[in-house]
C-alpha positions, 0 to 999 in steps of 0.5 A: 325943445318942450316948455310948459304952460304956468299953473293952468286953472284946473279943478283937480288943482292939488294935481296942477294939471300941466300943459306941454309945447313941443316945437321940432327943427322944422316949426311943427309943434304939439301940444299935450296935457299931463299932471303933477303941478310943479313937480312934473314941470320940473321932471320935464325941465330937469330929465326930459328935456334931455331926453326930448332934445335933438331927438326924433319925435317919430319913434315915440314908443322908443321915446316914450321908453327912454323917458321911463328909464330915465325917470325910475329914480322919480318913480313907476308910478305917479308924477313921473308918469304924469309928467311922461303922459304930456309930453308923449300927447304932444309927441302924438299930436305931431305925429297927426299934423305932420301926416296933416290929419288928427290923433283919431284918423291915426288911430281909425280911418272912421273914428267915432263921430260921436261920444257919450258924455256923462255929468258928475254931480257933487252930493250935497247934504240938501238932496234938492241940491243934488236932484236938482243938478241931475234934472239939470243933466237931464235938460242939457242932454246928458246920458248918464250921471255919476254921483260922487262923494259917497266916501264921505258915508259909511259902508255899514253904519249909513248903509240904508242911507246909501240905498235911500240916496241912490234909489232917489236918485234913480227915481229922479234919472230915470232910465238913463245911465246911473253911476257912483263914486266913492274915492276910494273911501271904504275899507271893509271888503266884505262891507261893501261887497253887501252893499252893492248886494243891496244897491243892484236894485237901482240898477247901477252902470258902476260903483267906482273906486270903492276902495284904495287903489293898491287893495288888490286882492280886496278888489278881486274878492268884489269883482268876483261876487258884486252884481253891481260893475266894479270900476277903477284904475284911474289911479293907476299907471302905464300898459304893466300897471294894467295887466297886473289889474287884469290879471287879478279880475281887479276890475268889470270897467278899467279907467286909465286917465289918458293924461295920467296913465303915461300918455296914449303910448301906454293907453294903446 
């Protein structure tokens, strides 16, 4: 029977991360994280519960397709898939516990012992503030830094300021990987492409979500010419959605969020 934890604190408060607890008849418990807030919990309580109760939790892939079919009226992307993500991850947790192992060891006999991490820095009007955050990240041992909030600036009228800001970030960050996040706020593909050519000098690891998520034509044009790797996909859902992005050549780096995109079943 699925149950959900109510309103956990989360930086994506307006999206409302949710925690799902699944318990089998044998008393085994699995946990999974997803999104969608109270709307996601409504999908779980009123739709997914009916799919899961008395079901065998073993065939996760089959259960995923049943959950997807049952929630089509809620939408093939967005909140319903975020809710399914939580349940799917809980099912994978159950599968691992049934084998007395971890999900990482289900996926690989020798999972990676160490993963690189990056810290996201919020751009502030005062350069001493966000540049100081980069210095702090270096002190804390982060291997990469991402500058968020570029979407508050315009790629045409603020191009010089953006380039100068990223030059400052590169001077402070040294040789570690440096990225930037626009948050889907820019519209003019030609202006973004011109800016990317100027940003090539700072050796950006990637420019994240510069355009609206559904502007696939724009992303394809941009990725075809940009010397800076274009990243995206955080706001894409299901393997089918990512297949379309890849077929269009929309990004150089794809960023599925396992708690949003449909869970581990779709990520794999």
